[in-house]
N, CA, C and O atoms as a Maestro MAE file, in Angstrom:
{
 s_m_m2io_version
 :::
 2.0.0
}

f_m_ct {
 s_m_title
 :::
 protein
 m_atom[308] {
  # First column is atom index #
  i_m_mmod_type
  r_m_x_coord
  r_m_y_coord
  r_m_z_coord
  i_m_residue_number
  s_m_chain_name
  s_m_pdb_residue_name
  s_m_pdb_atom_name
  i_m_atomic_number
  :::
  1 25 8.719 22.593 -2.743 1 A "UNK " " N  " 7
  2 3 7.576 21.914 -2.632 1 A "UNK " " CA " 6
  3 2 6.814 22.501 -1.329 1 A "UNK " " C  " 6
  4 15 7.483 22.681 -0.311 1 A "UNK " " O  " 8
  5 25 5.555 22.776 -1.334 2 A "UNK " " N  " 7
  6 3 4.997 23.480 -0.147 2 A "UNK " " CA " 6
  7 2 4.034 22.491 0.416 2 A "UNK " " C  " 6
  8 15 3.187 21.916 -0.269 2 A "UNK " " O  " 8
  9 25 4.194 22.328 1.631 3 A "UNK " " N  " 7
  10 3 3.203 21.230 2.633 3 A "UNK " " CA " 6
  11 2 2.510 22.095 3.554 3 A "UNK " " C  " 6
  12 15 3.110 22.849 4.319 3 A "UNK " " O  " 8
  13 25 1.249 21.996 3.492 4 A "UNK " " N  " 7
  14 3 0.446 22.607 4.460 4 A "UNK " " CA " 6
  15 2 -0.318 21.650 5.541 4 A "UNK " " C  " 6
  16 15 -1.173 20.872 5.116 4 A "UNK " " O  " 8
  17 25 -0.066 21.693 6.709 5 A "UNK " " N  " 7
  18 3 -0.764 20.564 7.619 5 A "UNK " " CA " 6
  19 2 -1.931 21.340 8.459 5 A "UNK " " C  " 6
  20 15 -1.764 22.350 9.142 5 A "UNK " " O  " 8
  21 25 -3.010 20.714 8.272 6 A "UNK " " N  " 7
  22 3 -4.317 21.197 9.306 6 A "UNK " " CA " 6
  23 2 -3.961 20.941 10.531 6 A "UNK " " C  " 6
  24 15 -3.712 19.783 10.866 6 A "UNK " " O  " 8
  25 25 -3.876 21.984 11.405 7 A "UNK " " N  " 7
  26 3 -3.707 21.661 12.853 7 A "UNK " " CA " 6
  27 2 -4.974 22.380 13.688 7 A "UNK " " C  " 6
  28 15 -4.815 22.904 14.791 7 A "UNK " " O  " 8
  29 25 -6.137 22.323 13.045 8 A "UNK " " N  " 7
  30 3 -7.315 22.721 13.594 8 A "UNK " " CA " 6
  31 2 -7.929 21.495 14.550 8 A "UNK " " C  " 6
  32 15 -7.340 20.425 14.706 8 A "UNK " " O  " 8
  33 25 -9.014 21.778 15.070 9 A "UNK " " N  " 7
  34 3 -9.383 20.879 16.148 9 A "UNK " " CA " 6
  35 2 -9.572 19.299 15.766 9 A "UNK " " C  " 6
  36 15 -9.095 18.392 16.448 9 A "UNK " " O  " 8
  37 25 -10.215 19.134 14.767 10 A "UNK " " N  " 7
  38 3 -10.340 17.529 14.347 10 A "UNK " " CA " 6
  39 2 -9.056 16.967 13.956 10 A "UNK " " C  " 6
  40 15 -8.804 15.866 14.445 10 A "UNK " " O  " 8
  41 25 -8.264 17.438 13.249 11 A "UNK " " N  " 7
  42 3 -6.986 17.177 12.852 11 A "UNK " " CA " 6
  43 2 -6.074 17.102 13.936 11 A "UNK " " C  " 6
  44 15 -5.415 16.077 14.113 11 A "UNK " " O  " 8
  45 25 -5.974 18.099 14.687 12 A "UNK " " N  " 7
  46 3 -5.126 17.976 15.871 12 A "UNK " " CA " 6
  47 2 -5.438 16.905 16.832 12 A "UNK " " C  " 6
  48 15 -4.547 16.315 17.443 12 A "UNK " " O  " 8
  49 25 -6.872 16.608 16.995 13 A "UNK " " N  " 7
  50 3 -7.208 15.524 17.692 13 A "UNK " " CA " 6
  51 2 -6.528 14.243 17.278 13 A "UNK " " C  " 6
  52 15 -6.210 13.366 18.081 13 A "UNK " " O  " 8
  53 25 -6.302 14.183 15.827 14 A "UNK " " N  " 7
  54 3 -5.826 12.936 15.255 14 A "UNK " " CA " 6
  55 2 -4.158 13.039 14.961 14 A "UNK " " C  " 6
  56 15 -3.540 12.368 14.135 14 A "UNK " " O  " 8
  57 25 -3.695 13.903 15.724 15 A "UNK " " N  " 7
  58 3 -2.136 13.860 15.871 15 A "UNK " " CA " 6
  59 2 -1.531 14.558 14.734 15 A "UNK " " C  " 6
  60 15 -0.389 14.217 14.425 15 A "UNK " " O  " 8
  61 25 -2.092 15.448 14.083 16 A "UNK " " N  " 7
  62 3 -1.541 16.349 13.032 16 A "UNK " " CA " 6
  63 2 -0.235 17.012 13.496 16 A "UNK " " C  " 6
  64 15 0.722 17.177 12.739 16 A "UNK " " O  " 8
  65 25 -0.252 17.381 14.787 17 A "UNK " " N  " 7
  66 3 0.999 18.118 15.273 17 A "UNK " " CA " 6
  67 2 2.229 17.076 15.214 17 A "UNK " " C  " 6
  68 15 3.403 17.421 15.079 17 A "UNK " " O  " 8
  69 25 1.872 16.025 15.312 18 A "UNK " " N  " 7
  70 3 2.998 14.890 14.893 18 A "UNK " " CA " 6
  71 2 3.441 14.705 13.667 18 A "UNK " " C  " 6
  72 15 4.593 14.310 13.487 18 A "UNK " " O  " 8
  73 25 2.688 14.934 12.746 19 A "UNK " " N  " 7
  74 3 2.855 15.000 11.254 19 A "UNK " " CA " 6
  75 2 3.828 16.308 11.068 19 A "UNK " " C  " 6
  76 15 4.843 16.227 10.376 19 A "UNK " " O  " 8
  77 25 3.505 17.334 11.634 20 A "UNK " " N  " 7
  78 3 4.183 18.615 11.456 20 A "UNK " " CA " 6
  79 2 5.606 18.533 11.980 20 A "UNK " " C  " 6
  80 15 6.548 19.010 11.347 20 A "UNK " " O  " 8
  81 25 5.759 17.860 13.264 21 A "UNK " " N  " 7
  82 3 6.970 17.666 13.700 21 A "UNK " " CA " 6
  83 2 7.853 16.553 12.858 21 A "UNK " " C  " 6
  84 15 9.068 16.677 12.701 21 A "UNK " " O  " 8
  85 25 7.205 15.623 12.419 22 A "UNK " " N  " 7
  86 3 7.977 14.784 11.720 22 A "UNK " " CA " 6
  87 2 8.490 15.321 10.256 22 A "UNK " " C  " 6
  88 15 9.586 14.970 9.822 22 A "UNK " " O  " 8
  89 25 7.738 16.079 9.626 23 A "UNK " " N  " 7
  90 3 8.024 16.921 8.383 23 A "UNK " " CA " 6
  91 2 9.235 17.783 8.575 23 A "UNK " " C  " 6
  92 15 10.101 17.892 7.707 23 A "UNK " " O  " 8
  93 25 9.278 18.462 9.870 24 A "UNK " " N  " 7
  94 3 10.401 19.316 10.202 24 A "UNK " " CA " 6
  95 2 11.597 18.515 10.512 24 A "UNK " " C  " 6
  96 15 12.649 19.009 10.105 24 A "UNK " " O  " 8
  97 25 11.685 17.371 11.149 25 A "UNK " " N  " 7
  98 3 12.670 16.360 11.253 25 A "UNK " " CA " 6
  99 2 13.252 15.835 10.125 25 A "UNK " " C  " 6
  100 15 14.460 15.686 9.946 25 A "UNK " " O  " 8
  101 25 12.133 15.487 9.173 26 A "UNK " " N  " 7
  102 3 12.597 15.098 7.972 26 A "UNK " " CA " 6
  103 2 13.559 16.180 6.975 26 A "UNK " " C  " 6
  104 15 14.615 15.942 6.388 26 A "UNK " " O  " 8
  105 25 12.709 17.508 7.042 27 A "UNK " " N  " 7
  106 3 13.579 18.514 6.304 27 A "UNK " " CA " 6
  107 2 14.987 18.777 6.966 27 A "UNK " " C  " 6
  108 15 15.896 19.075 6.191 27 A "UNK " " O  " 8
  109 25 15.219 18.714 8.078 28 A "UNK " " N  " 7
  110 3 16.420 18.785 8.701 28 A "UNK " " CA " 6
  111 2 17.326 17.588 8.336 28 A "UNK " " C  " 6
  112 15 18.417 17.783 7.800 28 A "UNK " " O  " 8
  113 25 16.912 16.454 8.603 29 A "UNK " " N  " 7
  114 3 17.813 15.183 8.450 29 A "UNK " " CA " 6
  115 2 18.182 15.218 6.866 29 A "UNK " " C  " 6
  116 15 19.385 15.262 6.612 29 A "UNK " " O  " 8
  117 25 17.264 15.203 5.767 30 A "UNK " " N  " 7
  118 3 17.582 15.026 4.481 30 A "UNK " " CA " 6
  119 2 18.005 16.499 3.854 30 A "UNK " " C  " 6
  120 15 18.131 16.664 2.641 30 A "UNK " " O  " 8
  121 25 18.175 17.369 4.659 31 A "UNK " " N  " 7
  122 3 18.519 18.907 4.208 31 A "UNK " " CA " 6
  123 2 17.765 19.147 2.735 31 A "UNK " " C  " 6
  124 15 18.314 19.228 1.636 31 A "UNK " " O  " 8
  125 25 16.427 19.230 3.027 32 A "UNK " " N  " 7
  126 3 15.414 19.672 1.895 32 A "UNK " " CA " 6
  127 2 15.192 21.050 2.003 32 A "UNK " " C  " 6
  128 15 14.251 21.532 2.634 32 A "UNK " " O  " 8
  129 25 16.055 21.705 1.388 33 A "UNK " " N  " 7
  130 3 15.925 23.218 1.294 33 A "UNK " " CA " 6
  131 2 14.879 23.713 0.483 33 A "UNK " " C  " 6
  132 15 14.549 24.893 0.599 33 A "UNK " " O  " 8
  133 25 14.289 22.934 -0.359 34 A "UNK " " N  " 7
  134 3 13.010 23.432 -1.248 34 A "UNK " " CA " 6
  135 2 11.712 22.959 -0.562 34 A "UNK " " C  " 6
  136 15 10.664 23.017 -1.204 34 A "UNK " " O  " 8
  137 25 11.718 22.460 0.800 35 A "UNK " " N  " 7
  138 3 10.377 22.095 1.383 35 A "UNK " " CA " 6
  139 2 10.136 23.152 2.230 35 A "UNK " " C  " 6
  140 15 10.929 23.513 3.099 35 A "UNK " " O  " 8
  141 25 8.946 23.719 1.983 36 A "UNK " " N  " 7
  142 3 8.190 24.539 2.788 36 A "UNK " " CA " 6
  143 2 7.057 23.906 3.479 36 A "UNK " " C  " 6
  144 15 6.199 23.297 2.840 36 A "UNK " " O  " 8
  145 25 7.014 24.041 4.914 37 A "UNK " " N  " 7
  146 3 6.059 23.519 5.855 37 A "UNK " " CA " 6
  147 2 5.251 24.638 6.480 37 A "UNK " " C  " 6
  148 15 5.846 25.573 7.016 37 A "UNK " " O  " 8
  149 25 4.141 24.601 6.447 38 A "UNK " " N  " 7
  150 3 3.151 25.419 7.176 38 A "UNK " " CA " 6
  151 2 2.086 24.729 7.783 38 A "UNK " " C  " 6
  152 15 1.643 23.649 7.392 38 A "UNK " " O  " 8
  153 25 1.624 25.477 8.898 39 A "UNK " " N  " 7
  154 3 0.429 25.047 9.489 39 A "UNK " " CA " 6
  155 2 -0.670 25.826 8.913 39 A "UNK " " C  " 6
  156 15 -0.396 26.919 8.417 39 A "UNK " " O  " 8
  157 25 -1.905 25.394 8.916 40 A "UNK " " N  " 7
  158 3 -3.099 25.949 8.432 40 A "UNK " " CA " 6
  159 2 -4.248 25.563 9.369 40 A "UNK " " C  " 6
  160 15 -4.172 24.667 10.209 40 A "UNK " " O  " 8
  161 25 -5.336 26.341 9.137 41 A "UNK " " N  " 7
  162 3 -6.657 26.021 9.738 41 A "UNK " " CA " 6
  163 2 -7.295 25.070 8.848 41 A "UNK " " C  " 6
  164 15 -6.614 24.509 7.990 41 A "UNK " " O  " 8
  165 25 -8.655 24.809 8.978 42 A "UNK " " N  " 7
  166 3 -9.460 23.968 8.388 42 A "UNK " " CA " 6
  167 2 -9.426 23.735 7.041 42 A "UNK " " C  " 6
  168 15 -9.486 24.747 6.342 42 A "UNK " " O  " 8
  169 25 -9.328 22.445 6.362 43 A "UNK " " N  " 7
  170 3 -9.305 22.070 5.014 43 A "UNK " " CA " 6
  171 2 -10.589 21.546 4.607 43 A "UNK " " C  " 6
  172 15 -10.727 20.868 3.588 43 A "UNK " " O  " 8
  173 25 -11.600 21.875 5.450 44 A "UNK " " N  " 7
  174 3 -13.030 21.466 5.233 44 A "UNK " " CA " 6
  175 2 -13.260 20.072 4.618 44 A "UNK " " C  " 6
  176 15 -14.087 19.877 3.728 44 A "UNK " " O  " 8
  177 25 -12.431 19.058 5.179 45 A "UNK " " N  " 7
  178 3 -12.580 17.534 4.992 45 A "UNK " " CA " 6
  179 2 -12.471 16.805 6.440 45 A "UNK " " C  " 6
  180 15 -11.701 15.863 6.626 45 A "UNK " " O  " 8
  181 25 -13.321 17.339 7.447 46 A "UNK " " N  " 7
  182 3 -13.191 16.860 8.917 46 A "UNK " " CA " 6
  183 2 -13.551 15.524 8.911 46 A "UNK " " C  " 6
  184 15 -13.162 14.898 9.897 46 A "UNK " " O  " 8
  185 25 -14.162 14.928 8.110 47 A "UNK " " N  " 7
  186 3 -14.472 13.373 8.364 47 A "UNK " " CA " 6
  187 2 -13.381 12.596 7.826 47 A "UNK " " C  " 6
  188 15 -13.333 11.384 8.034 47 A "UNK " " O  " 8
  189 25 -12.415 13.255 7.084 48 A "UNK " " N  " 7
  190 3 -11.236 12.341 6.519 48 A "UNK " " CA " 6
  191 2 -9.834 12.825 7.078 48 A "UNK " " C  " 6
  192 15 -8.819 12.804 6.383 48 A "UNK " " O  " 8
  193 25 -9.864 13.267 8.404 49 A "UNK " " N  " 7
  194 3 -8.774 13.830 8.890 49 A "UNK " " CA " 6
  195 2 -7.698 12.751 9.382 49 A "UNK " " C  " 6
  196 15 -7.987 11.564 9.531 49 A "UNK " " O  " 8
  197 25 -6.456 13.275 9.612 50 A "UNK " " N  " 7
  198 3 -5.945 14.440 9.452 50 A "UNK " " CA " 6
  199 2 -5.634 14.725 7.981 50 A "UNK " " C  " 6
  200 15 -5.358 13.806 7.209 50 A "UNK " " O  " 8
  201 25 -5.683 16.062 7.583 51 A "UNK " " N  " 7
  202 3 -5.553 16.400 6.262 51 A "UNK " " CA " 6
  203 2 -4.190 17.373 6.033 51 A "UNK " " C  " 6
  204 15 -3.799 18.192 6.865 51 A "UNK " " O  " 8
  205 25 -3.671 17.159 4.971 52 A "UNK " " N  " 7
  206 3 -2.532 18.061 4.498 52 A "UNK " " CA " 6
  207 2 -2.752 18.437 3.020 52 A "UNK " " C  " 6
  208 15 -3.443 17.728 2.289 52 A "UNK " " O  " 8
  209 25 -2.269 19.345 2.676 53 A "UNK " " N  " 7
  210 3 -2.004 19.845 1.240 53 A "UNK " " CA " 6
  211 2 -0.659 19.815 0.787 53 A "UNK " " C  " 6
  212 15 0.194 20.484 1.370 53 A "UNK " " O  " 8
  213 25 -0.341 18.996 -0.347 54 A "UNK " " N  " 7
  214 3 0.994 18.877 -0.821 54 A "UNK " " CA " 6
  215 2 1.011 19.543 -2.154 54 A "UNK " " C  " 6
  216 15 0.490 18.964 -3.107 54 A "UNK " " O  " 8
  217 25 1.643 20.874 -2.319 55 A "UNK " " N  " 7
  218 3 1.435 21.565 -3.667 55 A "UNK " " CA " 6
  219 2 0.241 21.715 -4.150 55 A "UNK " " C  " 6
  220 15 -0.017 21.561 -5.344 55 A "UNK " " O  " 8
  221 25 -0.706 22.068 -3.154 56 A "UNK " " N  " 7
  222 3 -2.101 22.328 -3.410 56 A "UNK " " CA " 6
  223 2 -3.045 21.044 -3.564 56 A "UNK " " C  " 6
  224 15 -4.253 21.243 -3.697 56 A "UNK " " O  " 8
  225 25 -2.546 19.732 -3.551 57 A "UNK " " N  " 7
  226 3 -3.343 18.577 -3.864 57 A "UNK " " CA " 6
  227 2 -3.594 18.157 -2.345 57 A "UNK " " C  " 6
  228 15 -2.624 18.105 -1.589 57 A "UNK " " O  " 8
  229 25 -4.824 17.868 -1.901 58 A "UNK " " N  " 7
  230 3 -5.307 17.598 -0.761 58 A "UNK " " CA " 6
  231 2 -4.953 15.941 -0.451 58 A "UNK " " C  " 6
  232 15 -5.314 15.140 -1.313 58 A "UNK " " O  " 8
  233 25 -4.381 15.520 0.543 59 A "UNK " " N  " 7
  234 3 -4.112 14.280 1.047 59 A "UNK " " CA " 6
  235 2 -4.951 13.998 2.343 59 A "UNK " " C  " 6
  236 15 -4.896 14.822 3.256 59 A "UNK " " O  " 8
  237 25 -5.722 12.877 2.464 60 A "UNK " " N  " 7
  238 3 -6.519 12.617 3.590 60 A "UNK " " CA " 6
  239 2 -6.074 11.373 4.313 60 A "UNK " " C  " 6
  240 15 -5.277 10.575 3.821 60 A "UNK " " O  " 8
  241 25 -6.706 11.223 5.679 61 A "UNK " " N  " 7
  242 3 -6.369 10.221 6.499 61 A "UNK " " CA " 6
  243 2 -4.776 9.956 6.687 61 A "UNK " " C  " 6
  244 15 -4.402 8.784 6.693 61 A "UNK " " O  " 8
  245 25 -3.872 10.944 6.834 62 A "UNK " " N  " 7
  246 3 -2.610 10.969 6.930 62 A "UNK " " CA " 6
  247 2 -2.305 10.620 8.338 62 A "UNK " " C  " 6
  248 15 -3.060 10.802 9.293 62 A "UNK " " O  " 8
  249 25 -0.886 9.995 8.371 63 A "UNK " " N  " 7
  250 3 -0.218 9.669 9.622 63 A "UNK " " CA " 6
  251 2 1.055 10.309 9.472 63 A "UNK " " C  " 6
  252 15 1.400 10.750 8.375 63 A "UNK " " O  " 8
  253 25 1.743 10.390 10.438 64 A "UNK " " N  " 7
  254 3 3.173 10.949 10.246 64 A "UNK " " CA " 6
  255 2 4.115 10.169 9.572 64 A "UNK " " C  " 6
  256 15 4.992 10.748 8.930 64 A "UNK " " O  " 8
  257 25 4.076 8.817 9.616 65 A "UNK " " N  " 7
  258 3 4.880 7.913 8.687 65 A "UNK " " CA " 6
  259 2 4.373 8.036 7.228 65 A "UNK " " C  " 6
  260 15 5.199 8.207 6.331 65 A "UNK " " O  " 8
  261 25 3.125 7.960 6.969 66 A "UNK " " N  " 7
  262 3 2.634 8.234 5.492 66 A "UNK " " CA " 6
  263 2 3.039 9.431 4.863 66 A "UNK " " C  " 6
  264 15 3.476 9.560 3.720 66 A "UNK " " O  " 8
  265 25 2.838 10.349 5.782 67 A "UNK " " N  " 7
  266 3 3.260 11.726 5.192 67 A "UNK " " CA " 6
  267 2 4.688 11.853 4.797 67 A "UNK " " C  " 6
  268 15 5.034 12.318 3.711 67 A "UNK " " O  " 8
  269 25 5.612 11.370 5.830 68 A "UNK " " N  " 7
  270 3 6.782 11.365 5.474 68 A "UNK " " CA " 6
  271 2 7.317 10.491 4.243 68 A "UNK " " C  " 6
  272 15 8.251 10.824 3.513 68 A "UNK " " O  " 8
  273 25 6.676 9.490 4.156 69 A "UNK " " N  " 7
  274 3 7.034 8.445 2.902 69 A "UNK " " CA " 6
  275 2 6.643 9.338 1.665 69 A "UNK " " C  " 6
  276 15 7.496 9.529 0.798 69 A "UNK " " O  " 8
  277 25 5.458 9.864 1.552 70 A "UNK " " N  " 7
  278 3 5.015 10.710 0.424 70 A "UNK " " CA " 6
  279 2 5.983 11.750 0.104 70 A "UNK " " C  " 6
  280 15 6.499 11.841 -1.010 70 A "UNK " " O  " 8
  281 25 6.244 12.576 1.128 71 A "UNK " " N  " 7
  282 3 7.354 13.772 0.866 71 A "UNK " " CA " 6
  283 2 8.703 13.329 0.429 71 A "UNK " " C  " 6
  284 15 9.254 13.730 -0.596 71 A "UNK " " O  " 8
  285 25 9.214 12.452 1.299 72 A "UNK " " N  " 7
  286 3 10.494 12.079 0.930 72 A "UNK " " CA " 6
  287 2 10.560 11.389 -0.407 72 A "UNK " " C  " 6
  288 15 11.586 11.495 -1.079 72 A "UNK " " O  " 8
  289 25 9.599 10.733 -0.810 73 A "UNK " " N  " 7
  290 3 9.756 9.934 -2.184 73 A "UNK " " CA " 6
  291 2 9.706 11.100 -3.304 73 A "UNK " " C  " 6
  292 15 10.458 11.141 -4.278 73 A "UNK " " O  " 8
  293 25 8.775 11.963 -3.029 74 A "UNK " " N  " 7
  294 3 8.694 13.131 -4.129 74 A "UNK " " CA " 6
  295 2 9.915 13.888 -4.103 74 A "UNK " " C  " 6
  296 15 10.467 14.117 -5.179 74 A "UNK " " O  " 8
  297 25 10.447 14.336 -2.970 75 A "UNK " " N  " 7
  298 3 11.695 15.236 -3.096 75 A "UNK " " CA " 6
  299 2 12.995 14.574 -3.373 75 A "UNK " " C  " 6
  300 15 13.956 15.312 -3.595 75 A "UNK " " O  " 8
  301 25 13.182 13.125 -3.394 76 A "UNK " " N  " 7
  302 3 14.252 12.410 -3.650 76 A "UNK " " CA " 6
  303 2 14.420 11.954 -5.278 76 A "UNK " " C  " 6
  304 15 15.400 11.398 -5.775 76 A "UNK " " O  " 8
  305 25 13.249 12.330 -5.909 77 A "UNK " " N  " 7
  306 3 13.311 12.121 -7.505 77 A "UNK " " CA " 6
  307 2 14.236 12.873 -8.016 77 A "UNK " " C  " 6
  308 15 14.443 12.858 -9.229 77 A "UNK " " O  " 8
  :::
 }
 m_bond[307] {
  # First column is bond index #
  i_m_from
  i_m_to
  i_m_order
  :::
  1 1 2 1
  2 2 3 1
  3 3 4 2
  4 3 5 1
  5 5 6 1
  6 6 7 1
  7 7 8 2
  8 7 9 1
  9 9 10 1
  10 10 11 1
  11 11 12 2
  12 11 13 1
  13 13 14 1
  14 14 15 1
  15 15 16 2
  16 15 17 1
  17 17 18 1
  18 18 19 1
  19 19 20 2
  20 19 21 1
  21 21 22 1
  22 22 23 1
  23 23 24 2
  24 23 25 1
  25 25 26 1
  26 26 27 1
  27 27 28 2
  28 27 29 1
  29 29 30 1
  30 30 31 1
  31 31 32 2
  32 31 33 1
  33 33 34 1
  34 34 35 1
  35 35 36 2
  36 35 37 1
  37 37 38 1
  38 38 39 1
  39 39 40 2
  40 39 41 1
  41 41 42 1
  42 42 43 1
  43 43 44 2
  44 43 45 1
  45 45 46 1
  46 46 47 1
  47 47 48 2
  48 47 49 1
  49 49 50 1
  50 50 51 1
  51 51 52 2
  52 51 53 1
  53 53 54 1
  54 54 55 1
  55 55 56 2
  56 55 57 1
  57 57 58 1
  58 58 59 1
  59 59 60 2
  60 59 61 1
  61 61 62 1
  62 62 63 1
  63 63 64 2
  64 63 65 1
  65 65 66 1
  66 66 67 1
  67 67 68 2
  68 67 69 1
  69 69 70 1
  70 70 71 1
  71 71 72 2
  72 71 73 1
  73 73 74 1
  74 74 75 1
  75 75 76 2
  76 75 77 1
  77 77 78 1
  78 78 79 1
  79 79 80 2
  80 79 81 1
  81 81 82 1
  82 82 83 1
  83 83 84 2
  84 83 85 1
  85 85 86 1
  86 86 87 1
  87 87 88 2
  88 87 89 1
  89 89 90 1
  90 90 91 1
  91 91 92 2
  92 91 93 1
  93 93 94 1
  94 94 95 1
  95 95 96 2
  96 95 97 1
  97 97 98 1
  98 98 99 1
  99 99 100 2
  100 99 101 1
  101 101 102 1
  102 102 103 1
  103 103 104 2
  104 103 105 1
  105 105 106 1
  106 106 107 1
  107 107 108 2
  108 107 109 1
  109 109 110 1
  110 110 111 1
  111 111 112 2
  112 111 113 1
  113 113 114 1
  114 114 115 1
  115 115 116 2
  116 115 117 1
  117 117 118 1
  118 118 119 1
  119 119 120 2
  120 119 121 1
  121 121 122 1
  122 122 123 1
  123 123 124 2
  124 123 125 1
  125 125 126 1
  126 126 127 1
  127 127 128 2
  128 127 129 1
  129 129 130 1
  130 130 131 1
  131 131 132 2
  132 131 133 1
  133 133 134 1
  134 134 135 1
  135 135 136 2
  136 135 137 1
  137 137 138 1
  138 138 139 1
  139 139 140 2
  140 139 141 1
  141 141 142 1
  142 142 143 1
  143 143 144 2
  144 143 145 1
  145 145 146 1
  146 146 147 1
  147 147 148 2
  148 147 149 1
  149 149 150 1
  150 150 151 1
  151 151 152 2
  152 151 153 1
  153 153 154 1
  154 154 155 1
  155 155 156 2
  156 155 157 1
  157 157 158 1
  158 158 159 1
  159 159 160 2
  160 159 161 1
  161 161 162 1
  162 162 163 1
  163 163 164 2
  164 163 165 1
  165 165 166 1
  166 166 167 1
  167 167 168 2
  168 167 169 1
  169 169 170 1
  170 170 171 1
  171 171 172 2
  172 171 173 1
  173 173 174 1
  174 174 175 1
  175 175 176 2
  176 175 177 1
  177 177 178 1
  178 178 179 1
  179 179 180 2
  180 179 181 1
  181 181 182 1
  182 182 183 1
  183 183 184 2
  184 183 185 1
  185 185 186 1
  186 186 187 1
  187 187 188 2
  188 187 189 1
  189 189 190 1
  190 190 191 1
  191 191 192 2
  192 191 193 1
  193 193 194 1
  194 194 195 1
  195 195 196 2
  196 195 197 1
  197 197 198 1
  198 198 199 1
  199 199 200 2
  200 199 201 1
  201 201 202 1
  202 202 203 1
  203 203 204 2
  204 203 205 1
  205 205 206 1
  206 206 207 1
  207 207 208 2
  208 207 209 1
  209 209 210 1
  210 210 211 1
  211 211 212 2
  212 211 213 1
  213 213 214 1
  214 214 215 1
  215 215 216 2
  216 215 217 1
  217 217 218 1
  218 218 219 1
  219 219 220 2
  220 219 221 1
  221 221 222 1
  222 222 223 1
  223 223 224 2
  224 223 225 1
  225 225 226 1
  226 226 227 1
  227 227 228 2
  228 227 229 1
  229 229 230 1
  230 230 231 1
  231 231 232 2
  232 231 233 1
  233 233 234 1
  234 234 235 1
  235 235 236 2
  236 235 237 1
  237 237 238 1
  238 238 239 1
  239 239 240 2
  240 239 241 1
  241 241 242 1
  242 242 243 1
  243 243 244 2
  244 243 245 1
  245 245 246 1
  246 246 247 1
  247 247 248 2
  248 247 249 1
  249 249 250 1
  250 250 251 1
  251 251 252 2
  252 251 253 1
  253 253 254 1
  254 254 255 1
  255 255 256 2
  256 255 257 1
  257 257 258 1
  258 258 259 1
  259 259 260 2
  260 259 261 1
  261 261 262 1
  262 262 263 1
  263 263 264 2
  264 263 265 1
  265 265 266 1
  266 266 267 1
  267 267 268 2
  268 267 269 1
  269 269 270 1
  270 270 271 1
  271 271 272 2
  272 271 273 1
  273 273 274 1
  274 274 275 1
  275 275 276 2
  276 275 277 1
  277 277 278 1
  278 278 279 1
  279 279 280 2
  280 279 281 1
  281 281 282 1
  282 282 283 1
  283 283 284 2
  284 283 285 1
  285 285 286 1
  286 286 287 1
  287 287 288 2
  288 287 289 1
  289 289 290 1
  290 290 291 1
  291 291 292 2
  292 291 293 1
  293 293 294 1
  294 294 295 1
  295 295 296 2
  296 295 297 1
  297 297 298 1
  298 298 299 1
  299 299 300 2
  300 299 301 1
  301 301 302 1
  302 302 303 1
  303 303 304 2
  304 303 305 1
  305 305 306 1
  306 306 307 1
  307 307 308 2
  :::
 }
}
């Protein structure tokens, strides 16, 4: 699974860096070897930030906890 987290201005101001940190911690804690985490620039939905892409599907208005819940649920299936 590939997850891209926008760390551009607006998303960064809404703590996207904490989403990134939380996912990296989840990857290590759960030993998710098939989880790829990347930073990216703007996903062009600045009014719906912070934004992430999960296997190419855009998720909007994310928080660290919400992102973690989605990713962990998908990877534990």
